MIDOSE-1310 file (N, C-alpha, C; in nm, 2 decimals, decimal comma, always signed):
residues 260
miqa	+12,04/+10,86/+7,28/+12,01/+10,97/+7,18/+11,92/+11,05/+7,30; +11,95/+11,18/+7,30/+11,89/+11,28/+7,41/+11,84/+11,37/+7,32; +11,69/+11,36/+7,33/+11,64/+11,48/+7,24/+11,62/+11,61/+7,31; +11,64/+11,72/+7,29/+11,63/+11,83/+7,29/+11,55/+11,95/+7,19
ylph	+11,49/+12,09/+7,24/+11,43/+12,17/+7,19/+11,47/+12,31/+7,24; +11,44/+12,35/+7,10/+11,48/+12,48/+7,08/+11,40/+12,60/+7,07; +11,36/+12,69/+7,14/+11,28/+12,80/+7,13/+11,23/+12,84/+6,95; +11,11/+12,91/+6,91/+11,12/+12,91/+6,75/+11,24/+13,02/+6,68
ffay	+11,31/+13,12/+6,78/+11,38/+13,24/+6,73/+11,51/+13,16/+6,70; +11,53/+13,04/+6,70/+11,64/+12,98/+6,67/+11,65/+12,92/+6,53; +11,51/+12,93/+6,49/+11,52/+12,88/+6,38/+11,61/+12,91/+6,26; +11,69/+12,85/+6,20/+11,80/+12,90/+6,07/+11,79/+12,88/+5,93
qpas	+11,86/+12,89/+5,85/+11,84/+12,87/+5,72/+11,97/+12,79/+5,68; +11,93/+12,71/+5,63/+12,05/+12,62/+5,60/+12,14/+12,65/+5,52; +12,21/+12,56/+5,48/+12,34/+12,62/+5,42/+12,38/+12,50/+5,33; +12,42/+12,52/+5,18/+12,47/+12,36/+5,14/+12,63/+12,37/+5,11
dlvr	+12,66/+12,44/+5,19/+12,84/+12,48/+5,13/+12,88/+12,44/+5,26; +12,81/+12,39/+5,34/+12,92/+12,33/+5,50/+12,99/+12,24/+5,51; +13,11/+12,30/+5,55/+13,20/+12,17/+5,59/+13,26/+12,22/+5,73; +13,29/+12,09/+5,75/+13,37/+12,04/+5,88/+13,50/+12,10/+5,94
igrd	+13,55/+12,22/+5,98/+13,66/+12,26/+6,07/+13,70/+12,23/+6,18; +13,83/+12,19/+6,19/+13,83/+12,13/+6,30/+13,86/+11,99/+6,36; +13,92/+11,94/+6,48/+13,95/+11,81/+6,49/+13,84/+11,73/+6,51; +13,82/+11,57/+6,53/+13,68/+11,50/+6,53/+13,65/+11,57/+6,68
hdgg	+13,49/+11,55/+6,69/+13,45/+11,56/+6,83/+13,47/+11,73/+6,86; +13,48/+11,78/+6,98/+13,50/+11,88/+7,03/+13,66/+11,96/+6,98; +13,62/+12,09/+6,92/+13,69/+12,17/+6,83/+13,71/+12,13/+6,70; +13,58/+12,09/+6,65/+13,56/+12,10/+6,53/+13,43/+12,16/+6,54
ylvs	+13,37/+12,24/+6,44/+13,29/+12,33/+6,40/+13,22/+12,33/+6,23; +13,15/+12,33/+6,23/+13,05/+12,34/+6,08/+13,03/+12,47/+6,05; +13,09/+12,54/+5,94/+13,10/+12,65/+5,87/+13,08/+12,66/+5,72; +13,07/+12,76/+5,69/+13,04/+12,78/+5,51/+13,17/+12,80/+5,45
asdi	+13,21/+12,70/+5,36/+13,29/+12,71/+5,27/+13,31/+12,85/+5,18; +13,18/+12,91/+5,13/+13,19/+13,03/+5,06/+13,29/+13,17/+5,23; +13,22/+13,13/+5,28/+13,24/+13,26/+5,43/+13,41/+13,26/+5,42; +13,46/+13,08/+5,42/+13,62/+13,11/+5,41/+13,69/+13,17/+5,32
ehsq	+13,65/+13,11/+5,23/+13,71/+13,18/+5,07/+13,70/+13,36/+5,05; +13,61/+13,40/+5,17/+13,62/+13,53/+5,13/+13,65/+13,64/+5,25; +13,70/+13,53/+5,35/+13,75/+13,59/+5,48/+13,90/+13,65/+5,43; +13,95/+13,75/+5,48/+14,10/+13,79/+5,48/+14,14/+13,78/+5,60
llis	+14,09/+13,73/+5,72/+14,14/+13,76/+5,86/+14,07/+13,67/+5,94; +14,12/+13,56/+6,01/+14,08/+13,48/+6,13/+14,14/+13,54/+6,23; +14,01/+13,56/+6,33/+14,03/+13,57/+6,48/+13,97/+13,50/+6,56; +14,07/+13,42/+6,67/+14,03/+13,29/+6,73/+14,03/+13,33/+6,85
lgvn	+13,90/+13,34/+6,94/+13,93/+13,39/+7,07/+13,89/+13,24/+7,18; +14,02/+13,22/+7,21/+13,99/+13,09/+7,31/+14,08/+12,93/+7,21; +14,17/+12,95/+7,28/+14,28/+12,84/+7,22/+14,29/+12,70/+7,29; +14,32/+12,76/+7,43/+14,31/+12,63/+7,52/+14,47/+12,54/+7,44
ddws	+14,47/+12,41/+7,45/+14,52/+12,32/+7,40/+14,48/+12,24/+7,27; +14,40/+12,32/+7,20/+14,36/+12,28/+7,09/+14,34/+12,40/+6,97; +14,39/+12,37/+6,84/+14,43/+12,51/+6,72/+14,40/+12,43/+6,58; +14,34/+12,31/+6,60/+14,31/+12,22/+6,51/+14,22/+12,29/+6,42
feeq	+14,11/+12,42/+6,46/+14,03/+12,48/+6,38/+14,08/+12,56/+6,29; +14,19/+12,61/+6,36/+14,29/+12,74/+6,30/+14,37/+12,67/+6,20; +14,45/+12,51/+6,21/+14,50/+12,52/+6,16/+14,44/+12,46/+6,04; +14,34/+12,37/+6,00/+14,25/+12,35/+5,91/+14,17/+12,45/+5,81
fkkr	+14,15/+12,59/+5,93/+14,12/+12,71/+5,83/+14,22/+12,74/+5,72; +14,34/+12,75/+5,78/+14,46/+12,83/+5,70/+14,50/+12,73/+5,59; +14,46/+12,63/+5,61/+14,52/+12,54/+5,46/+14,39/+12,49/+5,37; +14,28/+12,58/+5,40/+14,17/+12,62/+5,28/+14,21/+12,76/+5,28
rdip	+14,23/+12,84/+5,37/+14,25/+12,98/+5,28/+14,37/+13,02/+5,38; +14,46/+13,05/+5,31/+14,59/+13,13/+5,39/+14,60/+13,21/+5,42; +14,54/+13,30/+5,52/+14,51/+13,40/+5,56/+14,57/+13,43/+5,71; +14,59/+13,57/+5,76/+14,68/+13,59/+5,87/+14,56/+13,55/+5,97
tlay	+14,63/+13,50/+6,09/+14,55/+13,47/+6,21/+14,59/+13,47/+6,35; +14,50/+13,54/+6,42/+14,50/+13,61/+6,56/+14,43/+13,49/+6,66; +14,53/+13,41/+6,77/+14,47/+13,39/+6,86/+14,46/+13,39/+6,97; +14,35/+13,46/+7,03/+14,38/+13,49/+7,19/+14,34/+13,41/+7,29
dasv	+14,45/+13,35/+7,39/+14,38/+13,31/+7,50/+14,55/+13,31/+7,60; +14,50/+13,35/+7,73/+14,61/+13,40/+7,84/+14,64/+13,26/+7,90; +14,50/+13,13/+7,89/+14,56/+13,03/+7,98/+14,66/+12,96/+7,94; +14,73/+12,98/+7,81/+14,83/+12,87/+7,78/+14,91/+13,03/+7,70
sery	+15,07/+12,91/+7,68/+15,15/+12,97/+7,59/+15,29/+12,82/+7,58; +15,37/+12,91/+7,50/+15,47/+12,80/+7,48/+15,55/+12,72/+7,59; +15,53/+12,84/+7,69/+15,58/+12,81/+7,82/+15,54/+12,69/+7,92; +15,43/+12,74/+7,91/+15,27/+12,63/+7,91/+15,31/+12,48/+7,89
frki	+15,31/+12,50/+7,78/+15,37/+12,34/+7,70/+15,46/+12,31/+7,73; +15,59/+12,39/+7,74/+15,70/+12,32/+7,79/+15,74/+12,23/+7,89; +15,69/+12,36/+8,00/+15,65/+12,31/+8,13/+15,58/+12,18/+8,14; +15,45/+12,13/+8,07/+15,36/+12,01/+8,07/+15,49/+11,90/+8,03
fvkk	+15,56/+11,93/+7,93/+15,63/+11,83/+7,89/+15,73/+11,78/+7,99; +15,82/+11,90/+8,04/+15,90/+11,88/+8,16/+15,85/+11,77/+8,24; +15,75/+11,81/+8,26/+15,69/+11,72/+8,37/+15,60/+11,61/+8,36; +15,61/+11,60/+8,27/+15,56/+11,44/+8,23/+15,70/+11,37/+8,18
lfsi	+15,81/+11,41/+8,15/+15,90/+11,37/+8,15/+15,98/+11,28/+8,21; +15,93/+11,30/+8,37/+15,96/+11,26/+8,45/+15,83/+11,14/+8,53; +15,78/+11,14/+8,46/+15,65/+11,03/+8,46/+15,68/+10,91/+8,36; +15,81/+10,80/+8,50/+15,83/+10,73/+8,37/+15,79/+10,55/+8,41
dnpi	+15,69/+10,56/+8,45/+15,59/+10,45/+8,47/+15,46/+10,48/+8,34; +15,46/+10,60/+8,29/+15,38/+10,59/+8,19/+15,42/+10,70/+8,04; +15,53/+10,65/+7,97/+15,60/+10,70/+7,87/+15,52/+10,79/+7,76; +15,35/+10,71/+7,76/+15,27/+10,76/+7,66/+15,24/+10,92/+7,70
rwir	+15,23/+10,95/+7,80/+15,20/+11,05/+7,86/+15,32/+11,18/+7,81; +15,48/+11,17/+7,84/+15,55/+11,26/+7,77/+15,58/+11,25/+7,65; +15,52/+11,15/+7,60/+15,56/+11,16/+7,42/+15,41/+11,26/+7,37; +15,30/+11,22/+7,44/+15,21/+11,32/+7,40/+15,24/+11,43/+7,42
alrk	+15,27/+11,48/+7,58/+15,30/+11,64/+7,57/+15,41/+11,69/+7,48; +15,53/+11,62/+7,42/+15,60/+11,65/+7,34/+15,54/+11,68/+7,20; +15,47/+11,62/+7,20/+15,38/+11,64/+7,07/+15,31/+11,76/+7,04; +15,23/+11,76/+7,15/+15,14/+11,90/+7,22/+15,25/+12,01/+7,21
wrsy	+15,37/+12,02/+7,23/+15,44/+12,15/+7,24/+15,55/+12,20/+7,09; +15,55/+12,08/+7,07/+15,61/+12,03/+6,92/+15,51/+12,12/+6,83; +15,39/+12,08/+6,82/+15,27/+12,11/+6,72/+15,25/+12,28/+6,78; +15,22/+12,29/+6,90/+15,22/+12,46/+6,93/+15,33/+12,56/+6,86
raff	+15,44/+12,49/+6,91/+15,57/+12,56/+6,85/+15,55/+12,59/+6,68; +15,52/+12,49/+6,61/+15,54/+12,46/+6,45/+15,39/+12,54/+6,41; +15,33/+12,56/+6,47/+15,20/+12,64/+6,41/+15,20/+12,77/+6,44; +15,23/+12,82/+6,54/+15,21/+12,98/+6,60/+15,34/+13,04/+6,60
smpd	+15,46/+12,96/+6,53/+15,60/+13,06/+6,47/+15,60/+13,08/+6,33; +15,48/+13,02/+6,28/+15,46/+13,08/+6,13/+15,43/+13,22/+6,11; +15,50/+13,29/+6,02/+15,52/+13,43/+6,01/+15,39/+13,50/+6,02; +15,28/+13,45/+5,96/+15,15/+13,54/+5,99/+15,05/+13,43/+6,07
vqhi	+15,09/+13,39/+6,19/+14,99/+13,31/+6,28/+15,05/+13,40/+6,43; +14,97/+13,45/+6,52/+15,00/+13,48/+6,64/+14,94/+13,43/+6,73; +14,98/+13,41/+6,87/+14,93/+13,37/+6,96/+14,94/+13,49/+7,08; +14,83/+13,54/+7,10/+14,83/+13,66/+7,14/+14,78/+13,63/+7,33
ekfv	+14,88/+13,64/+7,40/+14,81/+13,59/+7,55/+14,76/+13,69/+7,64; +14,61/+13,72/+7,60/+14,50/+13,78/+7,65/+14,36/+13,73/+7,67; +14,33/+13,76/+7,80/+14,18/+13,69/+7,81/+14,07/+13,81/+7,73; +13,97/+13,82/+7,60/+13,89/+13,86/+7,55/+13,79/+13,92/+7,60
glkt	+13,73/+14,01/+7,69/+13,58/+14,03/+7,68/+13,60/+14,16/+7,81; +13,68/+14,18/+7,87/+13,67/+14,29/+8,00/+13,79/+14,39/+7,95; +13,77/+14,48/+8,01/+13,85/+14,60/+7,97/+13,91/+14,62/+8,12; +14,03/+14,62/+8,15/+14,11/+14,59/+8,31/+14,25/+14,68/+8,25
edkk	+14,29/+14,65/+8,42/+14,41/+14,75/+8,41/+14,53/+14,66/+8,38; +14,52/+14,52/+8,40/+14,62/+14,47/+8,42/+14,63/+14,41/+8,25; +14,72/+14,36/+8,18/+14,78/+14,32/+8,03/+14,71/+14,20/+7,99; +14,64/+14,13/+8,09/+14,61/+13,98/+8,04/+14,46/+14,03/+8,01
hctl	+14,42/+14,13/+7,94/+14,26/+14,13/+7,94/+14,25/+14,27/+7,82; +14,17/+14,21/+7,75/+14,14/+14,35/+7,61/+13,99/+14,30/+7,58; +13,94/+14,36/+7,49/+13,84/+14,37/+7,49/+13,84/+14,36/+7,35; +13,70/+14,32/+7,28/+13,69/+14,28/+7,14/+13,68/+14,40/+7,03
eeil	+13,66/+14,50/+7,10/+13,63/+14,66/+7,01/+13,81/+14,67/+6,98; +13,89/+14,67/+7,07/+14,03/+14,72/+7,04/+14,08/+14,60/+6,95; +14,08/+14,54/+7,00/+14,10/+14,41/+6,86/+14,05/+14,46/+6,69; +13,93/+14,48/+6,70/+13,87/+14,50/+6,56/+13,90/+14,65/+6,56
dstf	+13,95/+14,73/+6,63/+14,01/+14,86/+6,58/+14,14/+14,86/+6,56; +14,21/+14,74/+6,60/+14,35/+14,76/+6,51/+14,37/+14,69/+6,46; +14,29/+14,65/+6,36/+14,30/+14,59/+6,24/+14,19/+14,66/+6,12; +14,25/+14,65/+6,00/+14,13/+14,74/+5,86/+14,03/+14,63/+5,81
sani	+14,11/+14,52/+5,82/+14,04/+14,42/+5,74/+13,88/+14,40/+5,73; +13,82/+14,38/+5,63/+13,68/+14,42/+5,59/+13,57/+14,24/+5,60; +13,68/+14,15/+5,61/+13,60/+14,04/+5,60/+13,70/+13,98/+5,69; +13,62/+13,97/+5,84/+13,71/+13,90/+5,99/+13,64/+13,77/+5,98
flki	+13,66/+13,64/+5,96/+13,61/+13,53/+6,03/+13,66/+13,53/+6,18; +13,57/+13,54/+6,28/+13,58/+13,52/+6,40/+13,50/+13,36/+6,46; +13,63/+13,32/+6,54/+13,58/+13,17/+6,59/+13,58/+13,19/+6,76; +13,47/+13,19/+6,81/+13,44/+13,22/+6,95/+13,44/+13,12/+7,07
dieg	+13,52/+13,10/+7,14/+13,49/+12,99/+7,27/+13,58/+13,02/+7,37; +13,48/+13,11/+7,46/+13,60/+13,14/+7,61/+13,48/+13,17/+7,71; +13,41/+13,03/+7,72/+13,35/+12,98/+7,84/+13,27/+13,06/+7,90; +13,17/+13,16/+7,83/+13,08/+13,20/+7,90/+13,09/+13,40/+7,91
seyr	+13,26/+13,41/+7,87/+13,26/+13,54/+7,85/+13,21/+13,63/+7,69; +13,13/+13,53/+7,64/+13,07/+13,56/+7,51/+12,96/+13,67/+7,51; +12,91/+13,65/+7,59/+12,79/+13,78/+7,65/+12,88/+13,89/+7,62; +12,97/+13,90/+7,68/+13,02/+14,06/+7,68/+13,09/+14,12/+7,55
lldh	+13,07/+14,04/+7,45/+13,10/+14,08/+7,34/+13,00/+14,06/+7,25; +12,86/+14,05/+7,24/+12,76/+14,06/+7,18/+12,73/+14,16/+7,09; +12,74/+14,31/+7,21/+12,72/+14,47/+7,15/+12,86/+14,48/+7,02; +12,94/+14,47/+7,06/+13,07/+14,47/+7,01/+13,06/+14,38/+6,86
lish	+13,01/+14,31/+6,86/+12,97/+14,18/+6,75/+12,84/+14,26/+6,64; +12,76/+14,34/+6,70/+12,65/+14,41/+6,61/+12,69/+14,52/+6,58; +12,82/+14,59/+6,65/+12,85/+14,69/+6,62/+12,93/+14,69/+6,49; +13,00/+14,58/+6,45/+13,12/+14,54/+6,37/+13,05/+14,46/+6,28
qnri	+12,97/+14,43/+6,28/+12,86/+14,33/+6,20/+12,93/+14,32/+6,04; +12,93/+14,44/+5,97/+12,97/+14,47/+5,87/+13,07/+14,44/+5,81; +13,17/+14,39/+5,92/+13,30/+14,37/+5,85/+13,33/+14,22/+5,87; +13,23/+14,17/+5,90/+13,24/+13,99/+5,98/+13,16/+13,93/+5,87
sglv	+13,27/+13,82/+5,79/+13,20/+13,74/+5,72/+13,19/+13,58/+5,74; +13,19/+13,58/+5,85/+13,13/+13,45/+5,94/+13,18/+13,45/+6,08; +13,11/+13,39/+6,15/+13,10/+13,37/+6,28/+13,08/+13,25/+6,37; +13,15/+13,16/+6,42/+13,09/+13,03/+6,48/+13,14/+13,07/+6,61
iefh	+13,02/+13,05/+6,69/+13,07/+13,08/+6,87/+12,97/+12,97/+6,97; +13,00/+12,96/+7,05/+12,96/+12,89/+7,15/+12,90/+12,98/+7,26; +12,79/+12,91/+7,26/+12,67/+13,00/+7,42/+12,69/+12,91/+7,52; +12,72/+12,95/+7,63/+12,73/+12,86/+7,74/+12,58/+12,89/+7,82
dcdl	+12,53/+12,87/+7,93/+12,45/+12,85/+8,00/+12,31/+12,89/+7,95; +12,31/+12,90/+7,85/+12,19/+12,94/+7,77/+12,07/+12,91/+7,84; +12,03/+12,85/+7,95/+11,91/+12,87/+7,99/+11,89/+12,94/+8,08; +11,98/+13,03/+8,15/+11,97/+13,17/+8,18/+11,99/+13,27/+8,10
qlsr	+12,04/+13,26/+7,95/+12,09/+13,39/+7,86/+11,98/+13,38/+7,74; +11,85/+13,30/+7,80/+11,77/+13,27/+7,65/+11,77/+13,45/+7,58; +11,75/+13,53/+7,68/+11,66/+13,65/+7,59/+11,79/+13,74/+7,51; +11,91/+13,73/+7,58/+12,03/+13,78/+7,53/+12,06/+13,72/+7,42
iedf	+12,04/+13,61/+7,38/+12,06/+13,46/+7,25/+11,96/+13,57/+7,18; +11,81/+13,57/+7,20/+11,71/+13,61/+7,09/+11,73/+13,74/+7,05; +11,78/+13,84/+7,13/+11,81/+13,97/+7,11/+11,91/+14,01/+7,03; +12,04/+13,91/+7,01/+12,16/+13,92/+6,92/+12,08/+13,86/+6,76
iaqf	+12,03/+13,72/+6,79/+12,01/+13,68/+6,64/+11,93/+13,79/+6,57; +11,82/+13,84/+6,66/+11,74/+13,98/+6,58/+11,85/+14,07/+6,54; +11,92/+14,09/+6,62/+12,03/+14,23/+6,58/+12,13/+14,20/+6,47; +12,17/+14,05/+6,47/+12,27/+14,05/+6,38/+12,22/+14,03/+6,24
elrl	+12,31/+14,09/+6,14/+12,27/+14,09/+6,04/+12,31/+13,92/+5,94; +12,40/+13,85/+5,98/+12,45/+13,75/+5,90/+12,32/+13,66/+5,96; +12,35/+13,57/+5,82/+12,22/+13,41/+5,86/+12,28/+13,34/+5,97; +12,22/+13,25/+6,05/+12,22/+13,15/+6,13/+12,20/+13,06/+6,02
ihih	+12,30/+12,99/+6,01/+12,28/+12,87/+5,93/+12,36/+12,70/+5,97; +12,35/+12,74/+6,11/+12,39/+12,55/+6,21/+12,41/+12,59/+6,32; +12,35/+12,47/+6,41/+12,34/+12,47/+6,52/+12,38/+12,36/+6,55; +12,44/+12,33/+6,66/+12,48/+12,20/+6,74/+12,48/+12,22/+6,86
anns	+12,43/+12,09/+6,95/+12,46/+12,12/+7,11/+12,59/+12,08/+7,14; +12,61/+12,12/+7,27/+12,74/+12,02/+7,29/+12,72/+11,96/+7,42; +12,71/+11,79/+7,39/+12,68/+11,71/+7,49/+12,79/+11,69/+7,61; +12,88/+11,75/+7,60/+12,96/+11,76/+7,76/+12,89/+11,81/+7,86
apvr	+12,73/+11,89/+7,81/+12,65/+12,02/+7,89/+12,53/+11,92/+7,91; +12,47/+11,95/+8,02/+12,32/+11,86/+8,04/+12,21/+11,96/+7,96; +12,14/+11,87/+7,96/+11,96/+11,94/+7,90/+11,90/+11,93/+8,00; +11,83/+12,08/+7,98/+11,75/+12,11/+8,11/+11,66/+11,97/+8,11
dgdh	+11,62/+11,95/+8,22/+11,51/+11,91/+8,26/+11,36/+11,97/+8,24; +11,26/+11,93/+8,20/+11,12/+12,00/+8,20/+11,09/+12,02/+8,07; +11,20/+12,12/+8,00/+11,15/+12,19/+7,86/+11,26/+12,14/+7,78; +11,35/+12,03/+7,82/+11,44/+11,99/+7,74/+11,49/+12,09/+7,65
lptv	+11,60/+12,19/+7,72/+11,67/+12,31/+7,66/+11,81/+12,22/+7,69; +11,90/+12,24/+7,55/+12,03/+12,20/+7,58/+12,13/+12,34/+7,65; +12,17/+12,32/+7,75/+12,24/+12,46/+7,81/+12,37/+12,49/+7,74; +12,47/+12,42/+7,63/+12,54/+12,45/+7,59/+12,53/+12,46/+7,44
iemt	+12,53/+12,57/+7,34/+12,52/+12,54/+7,17/+12,60/+12,59/+7,13; +12,65/+12,55/+7,02/+12,73/+12,62/+6,92/+12,64/+12,67/+6,80; +12,67/+12,77/+6,75/+12,61/+12,83/+6,63/+12,73/+12,92/+6,53; +12,62/+12,86/+6,43/+12,74/+12,95/+6,31/+12,65/+13,02/+6,20
fsry	+12,70/+13,15/+6,19/+12,63/+13,24/+6,12/+12,71/+13,31/+6,06; +12,66/+13,32/+5,86/+12,73/+13,34/+5,75/+12,68/+13,46/+5,67; +12,77/+13,53/+5,63/+12,74/+13,65/+5,54/+12,71/+13,58/+5,37; +12,82/+13,48/+5,36/+12,85/+13,43/+5,22/+12,77/+13,27/+5,17
adqt	+12,74/+13,24/+5,27/+12,68/+13,04/+5,23/+12,59/+13,09/+5,13; +12,62/+12,99/+5,06/+12,49/+12,90/+4,97/+12,38/+12,87/+5,02; +12,27/+12,90/+4,99/+12,14/+12,85/+5,08/+12,07/+12,76/+5,00; +12,07/+12,64/+5,09/+11,99/+12,54/+5,03/+11,84/+12,56/+4,97
dtqt	+11,77/+12,46/+4,91/+11,64/+12,47/+4,88/+11,52/+12,48/+4,99; +11,47/+12,59/+5,01/+11,40/+12,64/+5,16/+11,28/+12,52/+5,18; +11,23/+12,43/+5,04/+11,18/+12,33/+5,12/+11,18/+12,20/+5,17; +11,37/+12,19/+5,18/+11,41/+12,06/+5,21/+11,37/+12,05/+5,38
dhrq	+11,35/+12,00/+5,45/+11,29/+11,96/+5,55/+11,45/+11,95/+5,65; +11,47/+12,06/+5,72/+11,60/+12,08/+5,80/+11,55/+12,13/+5,93; +11,44/+12,06/+6,00/+11,39/+12,11/+6,14/+11,46/+12,02/+6,24; +11,56/+11,93/+6,20/+11,60/+11,82/+6,30/+11,74/+11,82/+6,29
lphp	+11,82/+11,83/+6,43/+11,96/+11,82/+6,39/+12,02/+11,72/+6,48; +12,12/+11,64/+6,51/+12,24/+11,72/+6,41/+12,26/+11,70/+6,24; +12,33/+11,78/+6,19/+12,40/+11,76/+6,05/+12,46/+11,64/+6,01; +12,46/+11,57/+5,92/+12,57/+11,47/+5,93/+12,68/+11,49/+5,93
ldmp	+12,76/+11,61/+5,92/+12,88/+11,63/+5,98/+12,87/+11,67/+6,09; +12,81/+11,68/+6,14/+12,82/+11,70/+6,33/+12,92/+11,56/+6,37; +12,97/+11,58/+6,49/+13,01/+11,50/+6,59/+12,95/+11,52/+6,73; +12,96/+11,42/+6,80/+12,93/+11,46/+6,97/+13,08/+11,54/+7,05
cnga	+13,05/+11,63/+7,07/+13,16/+11,70/+7,16/+13,25/+11,59/+7,21; +13,14/+11,50/+7,31/+13,22/+11,39/+7,40/+13,21/+11,29/+7,32; +13,27/+11,21/+7,26/+13,25/+11,07/+7,20/+13,20/+10,96/+7,30; +13,21/+11,02/+7,43/+13,16/+10,90/+7,52/+13,02/+10,94/+7,61
npei	+12,94/+11,02/+7,51/+12,78/+11,06/+7,58/+12,72/+11,03/+7,45; +12,60/+11,03/+7,45/+12,51/+11,01/+7,30/+12,51/+11,12/+7,31; +12,47/+11,18/+7,14/+12,47/+11,32/+7,06/+12,33/+11,37/+7,12; +12,28/+11,46/+7,10/+12,20/+11,55/+7,13/+12,12/+11,59/+7,06
fikf	+11,98/+11,58/+6,99/+11,91/+11,60/+6,86/+11,79/+11,69/+6,91; +11,82/+11,78/+6,83/+11,74/+11,93/+6,82/+11,65/+11,91/+6,75; +11,52/+11,94/+6,83/+11,39/+11,98/+6,75/+11,34/+12,12/+6,79; +11,25/+12,20/+6,73/+11,21/+12,35/+6,77/+11,10/+12,33/+6,82
deai	+11,06/+12,41/+6,92/+10,95/+12,40/+6,98/+10,88/+12,56/+7,03; +10,81/+12,61/+6,94/+10,71/+12,72/+6,96/+10,67/+12,75/+7,06; +10,65/+12,67/+7,18/+10,60/+12,65/+7,32/+10,69/+12,73/+7,39; +10,85/+12,73/+7,42/+10,92/+12,75/+7,51/+10,94/+12,90/+7,50
């Protein structure tokens, strides 16, 4: 067990309808079932080689899904399969590569699921980048669920999330380098009208020495979540549904420290 502490402004309002969406360990997040039921569109920023969150979300609520990530494509997974095919010393590798390629094709060939090969966060001259503002302006959906895991670029999106917060039903976002960005995270929590209902520390990242601050945290915000009894003790994490992101590392337990 690793003990970590977060500043008081991370104090959250627990929800009684949390469900785990996505695979075991890294890739799964706790979100409100009510937010899922109210959502009209799922926008996922950051896919890499795992779309289990998007698949399971869609099974619970069959709505259009837009996934943005320029680091992968159907060609990318086909290329990996071909490369592994010649690894005759380890046939398990090409079998796994084949399954991944087929899984990608099956999910992203669905009529209302799109993989847009773009990085989100910057406005540039090339076609591989776009802003969250451009994405949100391209749709009229009023209840949008957002999943954001873009390895540090999330800070470029915070102003747009605030300006469009009235259209967001739920948000799960991973904050990186928290030790360098505490003031920006604090400002975002203060300005974002959706309730912070869950926090989980990513145990693939270190905990800072001295004040025991986790450096990567996953946060869930909600518009429609059912609130639990406020007298229930909820000041220690992880939640029973949580799983360590890295199964080989000890889980990080969180308490709140007024002194940080």
